[in-house]
C-alpha positions as a Python dict, from the first residue, in 0.01 Angstrom:
ca = {
    (1, 'M'): (0, 0, 0),
    (2, 'M'): (368, -62, 78),
    (3, 'D'): (445, -310, -199),
    (4, 'N'): (706, -100, -375),
    (5, 'K'): (896, 185, -203),
    (6, 'I'): (1127, 391, -421),
    (7, 'L'): (1313, 713, -341),
    (8, 'K'): (1389, 933, -641),
    (9, 'P'): (1555, 1271, -677),
    (10, 'F'): (1284, 1537, -656),
    (11, 'K'): (1151, 1693, -975),
    (12, 'P'): (894, 1979, -980),
    (13, 'E'): (641, 1760, -1160),
    (14, 'H'): (639, 1533, -853),
    (15, 'A'): (485, 1821, -655),
    (16, 'D'): (202, 1855, -906),
    (17, 'E'): (129, 1483, -884),
    (18, 'I'): (140, 1484, -502),
    (19, 'V'): (-108, 1774, -495),
    (20, 'S'): (-336, 1605, -750),
    (21, 'L'): (-375, 1303, -518),
    (22, 'G'): (-512, 1520, -233),
    (23, 'M'): (-312, 1684, 42),
    (24, 'N'): (-256, 1545, 390),
    (25, 'D'): (-466, 1822, 546),
    (26, 'K'): (-741, 2049, 411),
    (27, 'L'): (-548, 2347, 546),
    (28, 'M'): (-270, 2271, 297),
    (29, 'E'): (-494, 2232, -12),
    (30, 'I'): (-507, 2601, -102),
    (31, 'D'): (-137, 2671, -46),
    (32, 'A'): (-31, 2364, -241),
    (33, 'S'): (-245, 2466, -537),
    (34, 'Y'): (-42, 2786, -580),
    (35, 'S'): (247, 2623, -765),
    (36, 'D'): (447, 2947, -795),
    (37, 'N'): (471, 2980, -416),
    (38, 'R'): (588, 2629, -330),
    (39, 'I'): (921, 2627, -149),
    (40, 'C'): (1002, 2299, -321),
    (41, 'N'): (1038, 2499, -645),
    (42, 'Y'): (1353, 2652, -493),
    (43, 'S'): (1507, 2321, -396),
    (44, 'Q'): (1858, 2273, -526),
    (45, 'I'): (1954, 1965, -727),
    (46, 'G'): (2049, 1680, -498),
    (47, 'N'): (1885, 1837, -192),
    (48, 'A'): (1539, 1683, -222),
    (49, 'H'): (1379, 1343, -270),
    (50, 'T'): (1037, 1202, -348),
    (51, 'M'): (906, 877, -204),
    (52, 'F'): (695, 668, -437),
    (53, 'I'): (482, 374, -329),
    (54, 'N'): (349, 158, -612),
    (55, 'N'): (467, 422, -861),
    (56, 'K'): (264, 702, -695),
    (57, 'P'): (439, 986, -510),
    (58, 'V'): (339, 1006, -145),
    (59, 'F'): (568, 1284, -27),
    (60, 'A'): (861, 1496, -130),
    (61, 'C'): (1099, 1662, 112),
    (62, 'G'): (1426, 1843, 110),
    (63, 'I'): (1616, 2150, 212),
    (64, 'V'): (1690, 2485, 58),
    (65, 'V'): (2033, 2612, 161),
    (66, 'L'): (1992, 2979, 254),
    (67, 'W'): (2359, 3052, 332),
    (68, 'D'): (2656, 2864, 474),
    (69, 'G'): (2538, 2647, 759),
    (70, 'V'): (2168, 2744, 740),
    (71, 'A'): (1885, 2577, 547),
    (72, 'E'): (1506, 2569, 529),
    (73, 'A'): (1343, 2224, 543),
    (74, 'W'): (1028, 2153, 345),
    (75, 'L'): (779, 1870, 310),
    (76, 'L'): (491, 1821, 69),
    (77, 'A'): (271, 1519, 142),
    (78, 'N'): (-56, 1382, 13),
    (79, 'K'): (-323, 1199, 210),
    (80, 'N'): (-166, 858, 138),
    (81, 'I'): (114, 939, 383),
    (82, 'F'): (-114, 823, 666),
    (83, 'E'): (-103, 467, 529),
    (84, 'I'): (275, 462, 572),
    (85, 'R'): (314, 719, 849),
    (86, 'F'): (586, 539, 1046),
    (87, 'L'): (791, 452, 738),
    (88, 'A'): (743, 806, 608),
    (89, 'A'): (847, 967, 937),
    (90, 'R'): (1165, 756, 956),
    (91, 'T'): (1247, 821, 591),
    (92, 'I'): (1190, 1197, 621),
    (93, 'L'): (1422, 1212, 922),
    (94, 'E'): (1688, 1008, 740),
    (95, 'I'): (1669, 1236, 435),
    (96, 'Q'): (1680, 1548, 653),
    (97, 'N'): (1981, 1421, 850),
    (98, 'D'): (2169, 1309, 537),
    (99, 'L'): (2111, 1643, 362),
    (100, 'C'): (2223, 1839, 668),
    (101, 'K'): (2540, 1633, 695),
    (102, 'K'): (2613, 1660, 322),
    (103, 'N'): (2561, 2037, 322),
    (104, 'K'): (2727, 2103, 662),
    (105, 'I'): (2409, 2257, 801),
    (106, 'N'): (2430, 2387, 1160),
    (107, 'R'): (2078, 2532, 1169),
    (108, 'L'): (1782, 2374, 997),
    (109, 'Q'): (1457, 2568, 1018),
    (110, 'T'): (1110, 2524, 877),
    (111, 'S'): (781, 2710, 861),
    (112, 'V'): (452, 2558, 974),
    (113, 'K'): (114, 2728, 985),
    (114, 'K'): (5, 2799, 1341),
    (115, 'K'): (-332, 2627, 1283),
    (116, 'F'): (-174, 2317, 1125),
    (117, 'K'): (-163, 2112, 1447),
    (118, 'L'): (-48, 1790, 1281),
    (119, 'G'): (232, 1976, 1106),
    (120, 'L'): (342, 2139, 1430),
    (121, 'R'): (344, 1800, 1603),
    (122, 'F'): (550, 1647, 1322),
    (123, 'A'): (797, 1937, 1327),
    (124, 'S'): (842, 1881, 1699),
    (125, 'Y'): (901, 1508, 1635),
    (126, 'C'): (1171, 1609, 1385),
    (127, 'G'): (1344, 1815, 1654),
    (128, 'F'): (1233, 2163, 1551),
    (129, 'E'): (1167, 2417, 1827),
    (130, 'V'): (877, 2661, 1817),
    (131, 'E'): (993, 3014, 1742),
    (132, 'G'): (806, 3329, 1650),
    (133, 'L'): (457, 3228, 1761),
    (134, 'K'): (264, 3443, 2007),
}
């Protein structure tokens, strides 16, 4: 599947295409289908990227700057991410680190559903700490 990797600036239509290819977890299917509620819709120009493999989007990720020094990270991935999971994980971390440096972010936070175990594990891999769960 990894014949042709391209990173492009994120566009909202990328999210629709990612969702149409099937999400990376059934738990995310319903949320992703509500296009008005996607955090990626609030992403600022230059603060998000989409990875394409063979001209198909596999994931989009970015940050939404909330105020000086603080941002919310987001990731939208389809089921094809598992075919390139190590490349995707490295690329997501690189994008996240570059965007934080560029925007002088001191605190990067994200939201993950409590029942989304894979998402929680990936957030931990990215260096996020669990907060607000009982």
